C-alpha positions as CSV (number, residue, x, y, z in Angstrom):
1,X,124.7,75.1,-266.1
2,X,122.0,72.7,-264.9
3,X,118.6,74.1,-266.1
4,X,116.9,73.3,-262.7
5,X,119.6,75.1,-260.8
6,X,119.3,78.1,-263.2
7,X,115.6,78.2,-262.5
8,X,116.1,78.0,-258.8
9,X,118.6,80.9,-259.1
10,X,116.0,82.9,-260.9
11,X,113.7,82.3,-257.9
12,X,116.3,83.7,-255.5
13,X,118.1,80.6,-254.3
14,X,121.9,80.9,-254.2
15,X,124.3,78.2,-255.5
16,X,125.4,77.6,-252.0
17,X,121.9,76.7,-250.8
18,X,121.2,74.7,-254.0
19,X,124.3,72.5,-253.3
20,X,123.4,72.1,-249.7
21,X,120.0,70.9,-250.6
22,X,121.1,68.6,-253.5
23,X,123.8,66.9,-251.4
24,X,121.2,66.0,-248.7
25,X,118.6,64.8,-251.3
26,X,121.1,62.3,-252.7
27,X,121.6,60.8,-249.2
28,X,117.8,60.4,-248.8
29,X,117.1,58.5,-252.1
30,X,116.5,55.2,-250.3
31,X,114.0,56.7,-247.8
32,X,112.2,58.4,-250.6
33,X,111.9,55.1,-252.5
34,X,110.3,53.6,-249.4
35,X,107.8,56.4,-249.2
36,X,106.9,55.9,-252.9
37,X,106.2,52.3,-252.2
38,X,103.8,53.1,-249.4
39,X,102.1,55.6,-251.6
40,X,101.7,52.9,-254.3
41,X,100.1,50.6,-251.7
42,X,97.7,53.3,-250.4
43,X,96.9,54.4,-253.9
44,X,95.8,50.8,-254.8
45,X,93.8,50.7,-251.5
46,X,91.9,53.8,-252.5
47,X,91.2,52.5,-256.0
48,X,90.0,49.2,-254.5
49,X,87.6,51.0,-252.2
50,X,86.2,53.0,-255.0
51,X,85.7,50.0,-257.2
52,X,84.1,48.1,-254.4
53,X,81.6,50.9,-253.8
54,X,80.9,51.0,-257.6
55,X,81.5,54.7,-257.9
56,X,80.0,55.9,-261.2
57,X,79.9,59.1,-263.2
58,X,76.5,59.8,-261.6
59,X,78.3,60.0,-258.3
60,X,80.0,63.2,-259.3
61,X,76.8,65.2,-260.1
62,X,75.7,66.3,-256.6
63,X,72.5,67.7,-255.2
64,X,71.1,71.0,-253.8
65,X,68.4,71.7,-251.3
66,X,67.8,69.0,-248.8
67,X,70.0,66.6,-250.6
68,X,67.8,63.6,-250.3
69,X,69.0,60.5,-252.0
70,X,72.4,62.0,-252.9
71,X,74.0,58.9,-254.4
72,X,77.4,60.6,-254.7
73,X,77.5,61.6,-251.1
74,X,76.4,58.1,-250.0
75,X,78.9,56.4,-252.2
76,X,81.7,58.7,-251.0
77,X,80.9,57.7,-247.4
78,X,80.9,54.1,-248.4
79,X,84.4,54.6,-249.9
80,X,85.7,56.1,-246.8
81,X,84.2,53.3,-244.7
82,X,86.0,50.8,-247.1
83,X,89.3,52.6,-246.8
84,X,89.2,52.7,-243.0
85,X,87.5,49.3,-242.7
86,X,84.7,50.7,-240.6
87,X,80.9,50.2,-240.3
88,X,80.0,53.7,-241.3
89,X,81.3,57.1,-242.3
90,X,80.3,60.7,-242.3
91,X,82.0,62.8,-245.0
92,X,80.4,66.3,-245.4
93,X,81.2,69.8,-246.7
94,X,79.0,71.0,-243.8
95,X,81.8,70.0,-241.5
96,X,83.9,73.1,-241.7
97,X,87.2,72.1,-240.4
98,X,89.1,69.6,-238.3
99,X,88.2,71.3,-235.0
100,X,84.5,71.2,-236.0
101,X,84.8,67.5,-236.8
102,X,86.4,66.7,-233.4
103,X,83.8,68.9,-231.6
104,X,81.0,67.2,-233.5
105,X,82.3,63.7,-232.6
106,X,82.7,64.6,-228.9
107,X,79.4,66.5,-228.5
108,X,77.4,63.8,-230.2
109,X,78.8,60.9,-228.2
110,X,79.2,62.5,-224.7
111,X,76.3,63.3,-222.4
112,X,76.0,65.4,-219.2
113,X,77.8,63.6,-216.4
114,X,80.2,61.8,-218.7
115,X,84.0,62.3,-218.5
116,X,86.3,62.7,-221.3
117,X,89.9,61.5,-220.9
118,X,93.0,62.4,-222.8
119,X,95.7,59.8,-222.0
120,X,98.3,61.6,-224.3
121,X,98.6,65.0,-222.6
122,X,97.2,68.3,-223.6
123,X,95.1,68.4,-226.8
124,X,95.5,70.7,-229.7
125,X,95.1,74.4,-228.8
126,X,91.7,74.9,-230.5
127,X,90.2,71.9,-228.6
128,X,90.8,73.7,-225.3
129,X,87.8,75.9,-225.8
130,X,85.7,72.9,-227.2
131,X,86.4,71.0,-224.0
132,X,86.2,74.0,-221.7
133,X,89.9,73.9,-220.5
134,X,89.7,77.5,-221.5
135,X,86.1,78.8,-220.8
136,X,84.1,79.2,-224.0
137,X,80.4,79.5,-225.0
138,X,78.9,76.0,-225.8
139,X,81.9,74.0,-224.4
140,X,81.6,70.5,-223.1
141,X,82.1,71.9,-219.6
142,X,78.9,74.1,-219.9
143,X,77.0,70.8,-220.5
144,X,78.4,69.2,-217.4
145,X,80.9,67.0,-219.2
146,X,84.1,66.8,-217.2
147,X,87.7,66.4,-218.5
148,X,90.7,64.4,-217.3
149,X,94.2,64.3,-218.6
150,X,97.2,62.1,-218.2
151,X,100.5,63.4,-219.5
152,X,103.0,61.4,-221.4
153,X,106.1,60.3,-219.5
154,X,109.3,62.2,-220.0
155,X,110.5,59.8,-222.7
156,X,107.2,60.2,-224.6
157,X,105.7,56.8,-223.7
158,X,102.3,56.3,-222.2
159,X,101.8,56.6,-218.4
160,X,99.9,53.3,-218.1
161,X,99.8,53.4,-214.3
162,X,98.1,56.8,-214.1
163,X,95.9,56.1,-217.1
164,X,94.4,53.2,-215.2
165,X,93.9,55.4,-212.2
166,X,92.1,58.0,-214.3
167,X,89.6,55.7,-215.8
168,X,86.4,55.7,-213.6
169,X,82.7,54.9,-213.8
170,X,82.1,58.2,-215.6
171,X,84.8,57.8,-218.3
172,X,82.8,57.5,-221.5
173,X,85.2,58.6,-224.2
174,X,89.0,58.6,-224.7
175,X,90.5,61.0,-227.1
176,X,93.9,60.2,-228.6
177,X,95.7,62.9,-230.7
178,X,97.9,61.2,-233.2
179,X,99.9,64.3,-234.3
180,X,101.8,66.5,-232.0
181,X,100.0,69.8,-232.5
182,X,101.9,72.8,-231.1
183,X,103.9,70.5,-228.9
184,X,107.4,69.0,-229.1
185,X,106.4,65.4,-228.4
186,X,106.7,62.6,-230.8
187,X,103.8,61.8,-233.2
188,X,102.1,58.5,-232.2
189,X,102.5,55.6,-234.7
190,X,99.4,53.6,-235.5
191,X,101.0,50.6,-233.6
192,X,101.4,52.7,-230.5
193,X,97.8,53.9,-230.7
194,X,96.6,50.2,-231.0
195,X,98.6,49.3,-227.9
196,X,97.0,52.2,-226.0
197,X,93.5,51.3,-227.1
198,X,94.1,47.6,-226.2
199,X,95.2,48.7,-222.7
200,X,92.2,50.9,-222.2
201,X,89.7,48.4,-223.5
202,X,91.2,45.8,-221.1
203,X,90.2,48.1,-218.2
204,X,86.8,49.2,-219.5
205,X,85.7,47.6,-222.8
206,X,82.7,50.0,-223.4
207,X,84.8,53.2,-223.5
208,X,84.7,54.8,-226.9
209,X,88.2,55.3,-228.2
210,X,88.5,58.3,-230.6
211,X,91.6,59.3,-232.6
212,X,92.3,62.7,-234.0
213,X,93.9,61.5,-237.3
214,X,94.7,65.0,-238.6
215,X,98.0,64.9,-240.7
216,X,98.2,61.2,-240.4
217,X,96.2,59.7,-243.2
218,X,98.1,57.6,-245.7
219,X,101.4,58.1,-244.0
220,X,101.4,54.5,-243.0
221,X,99.7,51.5,-244.6
222,X,97.2,51.1,-241.8
223,X,94.9,53.5,-240.0
224,X,93.9,53.7,-236.4
225,X,90.6,52.0,-237.2
226,X,92.7,48.9,-238.1
227,X,94.0,48.7,-234.5
228,X,90.8,49.0,-232.5
229,X,89.7,52.8,-232.7
230,X,86.0,53.1,-232.4
231,X,86.0,56.5,-234.2
232,X,88.6,58.4,-236.3
233,X,88.2,62.0,-237.2
234,X,90.0,64.3,-239.7
235,X,89.8,67.3,-242.0
236,X,89.5,67.2,-245.8
237,X,91.8,70.2,-246.3
238,X,94.6,68.1,-244.9
239,X,95.8,64.7,-246.2
240,X,92.6,63.0,-247.5
241,X,91.4,65.9,-249.5
242,X,94.5,65.7,-251.7
243,X,94.6,69.5,-252.0
244,X,91.4,69.6,-254.1
245,X,88.7,69.4,-251.4
246,X,87.7,73.1,-250.7
247,X,86.2,72.3,-247.3
248,X,85.0,69.4,-245.2
249,X,85.7,66.8,-242.6
250,X,85.1,63.1,-241.9
251,X,84.2,60.8,-239.1
252,X,84.6,57.1,-239.6
253,X,84.0,54.3,-237.2
254,X,81.3,52.3,-235.5
255,X,77.8,52.8,-236.8
256,X,76.3,54.2,-233.5
257,X,79.2,56.7,-233.1
258,X,78.8,58.0,-236.7
259,X,75.0,58.0,-236.5
260,X,75.2,60.1,-233.3
261,X,77.5,62.6,-235.1
262,X,75.1,62.8,-238.1
263,X,72.2,63.6,-235.9
264,X,74.2,66.3,-234.2
265,X,75.4,67.7,-237.5
266,X,71.9,68.0,-238.9
267,X,69.0,67.4,-236.6
268,X,67.4,64.5,-234.6
269,X,65.3,62.5,-237.0
270,X,67.2,63.7,-240.0
271,X,70.8,62.5,-239.5
272,X,72.6,61.4,-242.7
273,X,69.5,61.7,-244.9
274,X,70.1,65.4,-245.5
275,X,72.9,67.6,-246.5
276,X,73.3,68.6,-250.1
277,X,76.7,68.0,-251.7
278,X,76.5,71.4,-253.6
279,X,78.6,70.4,-256.7
280,X,81.9,69.7,-254.9
281,X,81.8,65.9,-255.1
282,X,84.2,65.8,-258.0
283,X,86.9,67.5,-255.8
284,X,86.2,65.2,-252.9
285,X,86.5,62.1,-255.0
286,X,89.5,63.2,-257.0
287,X,91.2,64.7,-254.0
288,X,90.9,61.4,-252.2
289,X,92.2,59.6,-255.2
290,X,95.3,61.8,-255.3
291,X,95.7,61.9,-251.5
292,X,98.3,59.0,-251.2
293,X,100.8,60.6,-253.7
294,X,100.2,64.1,-252.4
295,X,100.8,62.8,-248.8
296,X,104.0,61.2,-250.1
297,X,105.3,64.5,-251.5
298,X,104.6,66.2,-248.2
299,X,106.5,63.4,-246.3
300,X,109.5,63.8,-248.5
301,X,109.4,67.5,-247.8
302,X,109.2,67.0,-244.1
303,X,112.2,64.6,-244.2
304,X,114.2,67.1,-246.2
305,X,113.5,69.9,-243.8
306,X,114.5,67.7,-240.8
307,X,117.8,66.8,-242.4
308,X,118.7,70.3,-243.6
309,X,117.8,72.0,-240.3
310,X,119.4,69.3,-238.1
311,X,122.7,69.9,-239.9
312,X,122.3,73.7,-239.2
313,X,122.2,72.9,-235.4
314,X,118.5,73.2,-234.7
315,X,116.4,70.7,-232.7
316,X,114.1,68.9,-235.1
317,X,111.2,66.5,-234.4
318,X,111.1,63.9,-235.8
319,X,114.9,63.9,-236.3
320,X,116.4,63.3,-239.7
321,X,116.5,59.5,-239.5
322,X,113.4,58.6,-237.3
323,X,110.3,56.9,-238.8
324,X,107.4,59.1,-239.8
325,X,103.8,58.8,-238.6
326,X,102.4,62.2,-239.8
327,X,103.5,65.0,-242.3
328,X,104.4,67.6,-239.6
329,X,107.9,68.6,-239.0
330,X,108.8,70.8,-236.1
331,X,112.0,72.9,-235.9
332,X,112.8,74.7,-232.7
333,X,114.7,78.0,-233.2
334,X,114.7,79.3,-229.6
335,X,113.7,82.8,-230.7
336,X,110.9,84.5,-232.6
337,X,113.2,85.7,-235.4
338,X,113.8,82.1,-236.6
339,X,110.0,81.3,-236.6
340,X,109.2,84.4,-238.5
341,X,112.0,84.0,-241.0
342,X,111.0,80.4,-241.7
343,X,107.4,81.2,-242.2
344,X,108.1,84.2,-244.5
345,X,110.4,81.9,-246.5
346,X,107.5,79.5,-247.1
347,X,105.2,82.2,-248.1
348,X,107.7,83.5,-250.6
349,X,107.7,80.1,-252.3
350,X,103.9,79.9,-252.7
351,X,102.1,79.9,-256.0
352,X,99.4,82.2,-254.5
353,X,100.2,85.4,-252.5
354,X,103.9,84.9,-252.7
355,X,104.4,88.7,-252.5
356,X,102.6,88.8,-249.1
357,X,104.7,89.0,-245.8
358,X,103.0,87.1,-243.0
359,X,103.3,88.5,-239.5
360,X,102.2,87.2,-236.1
361,X,98.6,88.0,-235.1
362,X,96.0,87.2,-232.5
363,X,94.3,84.3,-234.1
364,X,91.1,83.0,-232.6
365,X,91.4,79.9,-230.6
366,X,95.0,80.4,-229.5
367,X,96.5,81.7,-226.3
368,X,99.5,83.5,-228.0
369,X,100.1,85.3,-231.3
370,X,100.5,82.9,-234.2
371,X,102.2,83.4,-237.5
372,X,100.9,81.4,-240.5
373,X,102.3,81.0,-243.9
374,X,100.0,79.4,-246.5
375,X,99.9,80.8,-250.1
376,X,97.4,78.1,-251.0
377,X,94.7,77.4,-253.6
378,X,92.4,76.5,-250.8
379,X,92.5,79.0,-247.9
380,X,94.1,77.4,-244.8
381,X,94.7,74.1,-246.6
382,X,97.6,72.5,-244.6
383,X,98.2,69.7,-247.1
384,X,99.5,72.5,-249.3
385,X,102.9,73.9,-248.5
386,X,102.4,75.7,-245.2
387,X,104.1,76.6,-241.9
388,X,102.9,78.1,-238.7
389,X,103.8,78.5,-235.0
390,X,102.9,80.3,-231.9
391,X,105.2,83.2,-230.9
392,X,106.1,81.8,-227.4
393,X,108.8,79.6,-226.0
394,X,110.4,77.3,-227.1
395,X,109.7,79.3,-230.4
396,X,109.2,76.2,-232.7
397,X,107.8,76.3,-236.2
398,X,105.5,73.6,-237.5
399,X,106.0,72.8,-241.2
400,X,103.8,70.6,-243.4
401,X,102.4,69.9,-246.8
402,X,103.4,70.2,-250.4
403,X,101.1,69.0,-253.2
404,X,104.1,68.1,-255.2
405,X,107.6,67.1,-254.2
406,X,109.3,69.8,-256.4
407,X,107.3,72.5,-254.7
408,X,108.0,71.1,-251.2
409,X,111.7,71.0,-252.0
410,X,111.7,74.5,-253.3
411,X,109.8,75.8,-250.3
412,X,112.3,74.3,-247.9
413,X,115.3,75.8,-249.9
414,X,113.5,79.2,-249.8
415,X,113.4,79.0,-246.0
416,X,117.1,78.2,-245.8
417,X,117.9,81.1,-248.1
418,X,115.8,83.3,-246.0
419,X,117.6,82.3,-242.9
420,X,121.0,82.7,-244.6
421,X,120.2,86.1,-245.8
422,X,119.2,87.2,-242.3
423,X,122.3,85.8,-240.7
424,X,120.4,83.1,-238.8
425,X,122.3,80.3,-240.5
426,X,125.9,80.3,-241.7
427,X,126.3,77.4,-244.2
428,X,130.0,77.9,-244.6
429,X,130.4,77.0,-240.9
430,X,128.2,73.8,-241.5
431,X,129.8,72.6,-244.7
């Protein structure tokens, strides 16, 4: 017996599910090779950025207290600016999550009387309270900043006509969410984002174009700042942290935009000069170094999941053959049982808390119960194998992550096994 198959069986995967997975993996070898080639390019890009910044052993030591003259922090921000080809960068453990990074970028670059425009439809759920779509203390709306939204067309393309109508004298900043969030729209490619930015700048050049880059870093060979974005924002417990960063977020872009964010993060007059790195710089540097290959593993997992579940008759986005622009895979089950079974399968495949059974709960920032599976080394790290979804129609699960390809593969097989065991999938009818 194949020793890998024997090990999978010892972990609760049946021969039927193993064969199903292996047959699909063989068909995906060409695509996986292309992903590896992109990972190699991005790996070299990261190395080049670190070498150009002259990263040294001293950069890994860190500071406490005020953090004045923290060479490691300053060099890390130079590295990020090099990778994204921007004037400046803010990369800090004091930025607690992706939502915090986005809120920081918005609140620091908008003023009372300004208007924020989303030309790609509704933003991610947690931003609704930041903006004030759902009333919340300290929202942009409380500071007199208004919000306008233009939905995508039915085919997922930009509604250029209504975007042009929405831009007015008060439109100060445009926010473009690259990934789908808890929606079933397509993720935007970097090229598409560039086309949208070019259109917007053609109408009003001074508008700040900000891109929520969460889940998209290192998936392609270029980033949104390469196609005209003034500011790009993301989380370090997603792609760029490589699974090692224990916290943190980044904002890269034009110097003025980044400086504004720094003054908001710390204090007027202090800005980037303070903020101790507290001994976690080695994880930030090494996580960034590993990020291209970790992202590649997550991408392979997403593609495998799409192909397996598509064959099982479920709607998947992206589909099994589409190009990829982030690491998220959505699967629509049409019922809560499917979402719950999938997430519980992912949890059962985790290296941490595999014995825990996730259940839907009232999670802060969301308008429906959410189930989350994440047996991770870093709490909430969605570059690690994880899955989540709101318990509301159309009952879709959002799967992402996988620090290594073998773990991503195992996790997906575990979900299929869980669905088979509960009578939600009949592999005999498929094969």
